[in-house]
C-alpha positions in Angstrom: 53.7 106.4 -71.7 50.8 109.0 -70.3 52.1 108.6 -66.6 55.1 109.9 -67.3 54.1 113.1 -68.9 51.2 113.3 -66.3 54.3 113.5 -63.2 56.0 115.7 -65.1 53.8 118.3 -66.2 52.6 118.5 -62.7 52.8 122.2 -60.9 54.0 121.9 -57.2 57.5 120.6 -58.1 58.1 119.4 -54.7 55.0 118.2 -53.1 56.2 115.2 -52.8 53.0 113.6 -51.1 50.6 114.5 -53.6 52.7 113.0 -56.4 53.6 109.8 -54.8 50.6 108.0 -56.6 51.8 109.7 -59.8 55.2 108.6 -59.3 54.5 105.1 -58.4 52.7 104.5 -61.3 55.1 106.2 -63.6 57.7 103.8 -62.5 55.5 100.5 -62.6 55.1 101.8 -66.3 58.6 102.0 -66.8 60.1 98.9 -65.3 57.2 97.2 -67.6 58.9 98.9 -70.9 62.4 98.1 -69.9 61.6 94.6 -69.1 59.8 94.1 -72.0 62.7 96.0 -74.6 65.2 95.5 -72.9 66.8 91.5 -73.0 69.7 92.9 -70.5 67.2 94.6 -67.9 64.6 91.8 -68.2 67.4 88.9 -67.4 68.6 91.7 -64.4 65.0 91.8 -63.2 64.2 87.7 -63.5 67.3 87.0 -61.6 66.4 89.7 -58.3 63.0 87.7 -58.9 61.7 91.8 -59.3 58.1 92.3 -61.1 56.4 96.2 -61.5 53.5 94.7 -59.6 55.4 94.9 -56.8 55.4 98.1 -56.9 52.3 99.0 -54.4 53.7 101.8 -51.7 56.2 104.3 -52.9 58.1 102.4 -50.1 58.4 99.7 -52.2 60.5 101.4 -54.7 63.4 100.2 -53.0 62.8 96.7 -54.4 63.1 98.2 -58.2 67.1 96.7 -59.3 69.6 98.8 -58.9 72.1 99.9 -61.3 75.2 101.7 -60.7 76.3 103.9 -63.1 79.6 102.7 -63.4 77.9 99.6 -65.2 76.9 101.5 -67.7 80.3 102.7 -68.3 81.0 99.3 -69.4 78.3 98.1 -71.1 75.7 99.8 -73.6 71.9 99.5 -72.1 69.2 100.3 -74.9 65.6 99.3 -74.6 64.7 100.6 -78.5 66.8 101.0 -81.4 69.1 103.8 -81.7 67.5 105.2 -84.9 64.3 105.9 -82.7 66.4 107.4 -80.2 65.9 112.0 -80.0 69.5 112.0 -79.5 72.3 110.0 -77.1 74.9 111.6 -74.8 77.9 110.5 -73.0 79.6 111.3 -69.7 82.1 113.1 -69.1 84.4 110.4 -68.8 86.7 111.5 -66.2 87.4 108.5 -64.9 88.3 107.2 -68.3 85.3 105.6 -69.2 81.8 107.2 -70.1 77.9 105.7 -70.1 76.2 106.2 -73.0 72.8 107.1 -72.7 70.0 107.6 -75.2 67.2 109.9 -75.0 63.7 109.5 -76.5 61.4 112.3 -77.6 59.0 111.7 -74.6 61.8 111.9 -72.5 62.2 114.9 -74.1 58.9 116.4 -73.9 58.8 115.2 -70.1 61.9 117.5 -69.3 60.8 120.4 -70.6 57.9 121.5 -68.3 60.3 119.9 -65.7 63.2 122.7 -66.2 60.4 125.4 -67.4 58.9 124.9 -63.6 61.8 124.9 -61.5 63.4 127.5 -63.4 60.9 129.6 -62.1 60.3 128.3 -59.0 64.2 129.4 -58.6 64.0 132.7 -60.1 66.5 131.5 -63.3 63.8 132.4 -65.7 64.3 136.4 -66.8 62.7 137.9 -69.9 65.5 140.3 -69.9 68.7 139.5 -72.1 72.1 138.5 -70.9 75.3 138.1 -71.8 76.9 133.9 -70.7 80.3 133.3 -70.0 80.2 129.6 -69.8 83.3 128.1 -68.0 83.0 124.7 -69.5 83.4 123.3 -73.0 82.1 125.4 -76.1 79.8 122.8 -78.4 81.5 121.2 -80.8 80.0 118.5 -83.4 82.7 115.2 -81.4 81.4 116.7 -78.3 78.8 114.2 -76.9 79.1 115.0 -73.4 75.7 115.9 -71.6 77.2 118.2 -69.6 78.2 120.3 -72.5 74.6 120.9 -73.7 73.3 121.1 -70.2 75.5 124.3 -70.1 74.2 125.2 -73.3 70.9 124.9 -72.6 71.6 126.7 -69.3 72.1 129.8 -71.2 68.4 129.9 -72.2 67.0 130.6 -69.1 67.1 134.4 -70.5 67.4 135.6 -73.7 71.5 135.6 -74.5 73.4 138.5 -76.2 76.5 136.6 -75.9 78.1 133.7 -74.8 81.6 133.3 -74.4 83.4 129.9 -73.5 86.5 128.6 -71.3 87.4 125.9 -73.0 87.1 126.1 -76.9 88.3 123.6 -79.6 91.4 124.3 -81.1 93.1 121.4 -83.1 91.0 118.6 -82.2 91.8 119.0 -78.5 89.7 121.3 -76.1 92.1 124.7 -74.6 91.2 126.4 -71.8 91.7 130.2 -71.7 90.7 131.6 -68.4 92.5 135.0 -69.2 89.9 135.8 -72.1 87.1 135.1 -70.0 88.6 137.5 -67.1 89.2 140.3 -69.7 85.7 139.4 -70.9 84.3 139.5 -67.2 85.6 142.8 -67.1 84.0 144.4 -70.6 80.9 142.9 -69.3 80.9 145.4 -66.2 79.9 148.4 -67.9 76.8 146.9 -70.0 73.7 147.6 -69.1 72.4 144.2 -69.4 73.3 141.3 -66.6 76.1 138.9 -66.5 75.1 134.7 -66.4 78.6 133.2 -65.1 77.4 129.4 -66.0 80.0 126.2 -65.7 82.0 124.2 -63.2 82.5 125.3 -59.7 86.3 124.6 -59.9 86.6 126.5 -63.3 85.2 129.2 -61.4 87.5 128.7 -58.4 90.8 129.1 -60.8 89.1 131.5 -62.6 88.4 134.0 -59.7 92.2 133.0 -58.2 93.3 134.0 -61.6 91.8 137.1 -61.6 93.2 137.9 -58.3 96.1 137.3 -59.9 95.6 139.6 -63.1 94.4 142.6 -60.6 90.9 142.1 -61.9 88.2 142.9 -59.8 84.7 143.9 -61.6 81.1 144.7 -60.5 78.5 143.0 -62.7 75.9 144.7 -63.5 72.5 144.2 -60.6 70.7 140.6 -61.4 73.6 139.3 -62.8 74.0 135.2 -61.3 75.9 132.8 -60.7 74.6 129.2 -62.1 77.2 126.2 -61.3 76.6 122.9 -62.9 78.7 119.4 -62.1 81.2 118.9 -59.5 85.1 119.3 -58.7 85.2 115.5 -59.9 89.3 115.5 -61.3 89.8 118.6 -59.6 88.6 117.4 -56.0 92.3 118.2 -54.3 91.6 121.8 -54.9 87.9 121.4 -53.8 86.7 124.7 -51.1 83.6 124.5 -49.1 80.8 126.4 -50.9 81.4 129.7 -48.1 85.1 130.2 -48.9 83.8 130.0 -53.0 80.8 132.3 -52.9 83.2 135.3 -50.5 85.3 135.1 -53.4 82.4 135.5 -56.0 81.3 138.3 -54.0 84.7 139.9 -53.2 85.9 139.4 -57.0 82.5 140.1 -59.5 80.5 141.5 -56.6 77.9 139.3 -57.1 75.7 138.5 -53.9 75.4 135.3 -52.1 71.2 134.9 -52.9 72.2 135.3 -57.1 73.9 132.0 -56.7 72.7 128.7 -57.8 73.9 125.4 -58.1 72.7 122.7 -60.0 72.9 119.1 -59.2 71.8 115.6 -61.7 74.1 113.0 -63.6 73.5 112.1 -67.4 72.0 108.7 -66.0 69.7 110.6 -64.0 68.5 114.0 -65.9 66.8 115.3 -63.2 66.5 118.9 -62.3 67.9 119.7 -58.7 68.3 122.9 -57.8 69.7 124.3 -54.7 67.0 126.5 -52.8 68.1 129.8 -50.8 69.9 128.3 -47.9 71.7 126.4 -51.0 70.4 123.2 -50.1 69.1 120.1 -53.1 65.7 119.6 -52.0 64.3 116.7 -53.7 61.6 117.1 -56.7 58.5 115.2 -57.6 60.1 114.1 -60.6 62.6 111.6 -58.4 63.1 110.0 -55.5 66.8 109.4 -53.6 67.1 106.5 -50.9 70.5 106.0 -49.6 72.3 102.7 -49.3 74.7 100.8 -46.9 77.2 100.7 -49.0 77.9 97.5 -47.5 74.6 95.4 -47.5 72.8 98.3 -50.1 69.6 98.1 -48.0 68.0 101.7 -47.4 69.2 103.6 -44.5 67.1 106.2 -41.9 67.1 109.7 -43.3 70.2 111.4 -41.7 72.8 108.4 -42.1 75.3 108.5 -44.3 75.3 105.8 -47.6 75.4 105.7 -51.2 72.9 107.8 -53.1 70.7 105.9 -55.4 68.8 108.1 -57.6 65.2 107.4 -58.9 63.5 108.1 -61.7 61.0 107.1 -64.4 62.2 110.0 -66.9 64.1 107.9 -70.0 62.6 105.0 -71.7 65.3 104.5 -74.2 68.0 104.0 -71.1 66.8 101.8 -68.3 68.4 104.2 -65.7 65.3 103.9 -63.0 67.2 103.6 -60.6 70.8 104.1 -60.3 73.3 104.1 -58.0 76.3 106.9 -58.6 79.7 106.8 -56.7 78.6 109.7 -54.5 78.4 109.4 -50.1 75.5 111.1 -49.1 72.6 111.9 -46.7 68.8 112.9 -46.3 67.7 115.5 -44.0 63.9 116.6 -43.4 63.0 119.3 -44.9 61.0 121.3 -42.3 65.2 121.6 -41.0 66.1 123.9 -43.9 64.2 126.8 -43.1 63.7 127.9 -46.6 59.8 126.7 -47.1 60.1 123.6 -49.1 59.1 120.5 -46.8 60.6 117.8 -48.9 64.1 115.7 -47.6 67.3 117.9 -49.1 70.4 115.6 -50.2 73.8 116.4 -49.2 76.8 115.2 -51.2 79.6 114.9 -48.8 81.9 113.1 -52.0 83.0 109.9 -53.9 83.1 107.0 -52.3 85.8 104.1 -52.6 85.2 102.6 -55.9 85.7 99.0 -54.9 81.9 98.8 -53.5 80.4 100.1 -56.8 82.8 97.8 -58.8 81.5 95.2 -56.9 77.9 95.8 -57.6 79.2 96.6 -61.4 80.3 93.1 -61.7 77.5 91.3 -60.2 75.4 93.1 -62.5 77.4 92.1 -65.9 77.3 88.7 -64.4 73.8 88.8 -64.8 73.8 89.4 -68.2 76.9 87.4 -69.5 79.4 88.7 -72.1 77.9 91.3 -74.4 78.7 94.4 -74.9 75.3 95.9 -75.9 72.0 95.0 -74.9 
């Protein structure tokens, strides 16, 4: 699928108008591939009277059948034999169920230039070695979650001198050890090399609060960075606003706000969203975002709050061309940000009550019958 490679190898990551034709062609090819190779996806398209030829303008992407992420947590849906896949990963499974995603080699070859391009654009790439403190899971052969692989991958934006993990496997289960992380950060204060703290914002907050309790306050070397990936999920009740978190980062670690990056994505939609200098998630050319009415699923105008629908022709092993998250959010015109990026930016408000998503997922299940995998 050369149309996918042409899209993901483009050099201007936020020029949506210039990429519309390439994006639309890649979506048509992606939809046609899944219809041909995935009977379950083909059944959904037939029931909804969708055909790839209907994608004539970029506005037509709203017609692509939307599959809720919750559906992938109930059923495995693949468009190629598993032996042909480069790898399989799962979602974090914080709700008790997890999605199973297959990644084809073409997807990985498309992801690489996307990550490098956006890494340079957001000043994440550096030739200077750095110590890495990962507020997440240490990789283990029994851990197939996408977020674990993502955080490990983020350590390669600069040559990693060391890796310290907050969650380590002990007797078959992950055990948190924030005290060791706090002590490691104190030691790294005197290193001639910067430190990169990578991980969940919730663990960063808990770790910084723990350092306050221990009376530890450090000033990490200049050019140290904080890279946050993932949300608060099971810690939603303790979630704090960005300003409060960033202020504590400066107080405890001595890292200024301009050196804090946040990432957004999902195992069902592995497009690399980065915050700009104003901490907004602008939409890159590799995906498009629609906001849909929770009751009718009709696209909503810019500025209105609804369910976040993520669209990308990245994956061919799994039919994730258009997925519906369980997040509520809204879009804002890029010019209102002030950072210079013109593409719209997405604001996530939180998770919606699951009844709407469950209804949508149940509808998709009915189209496919009772089978467990397709």
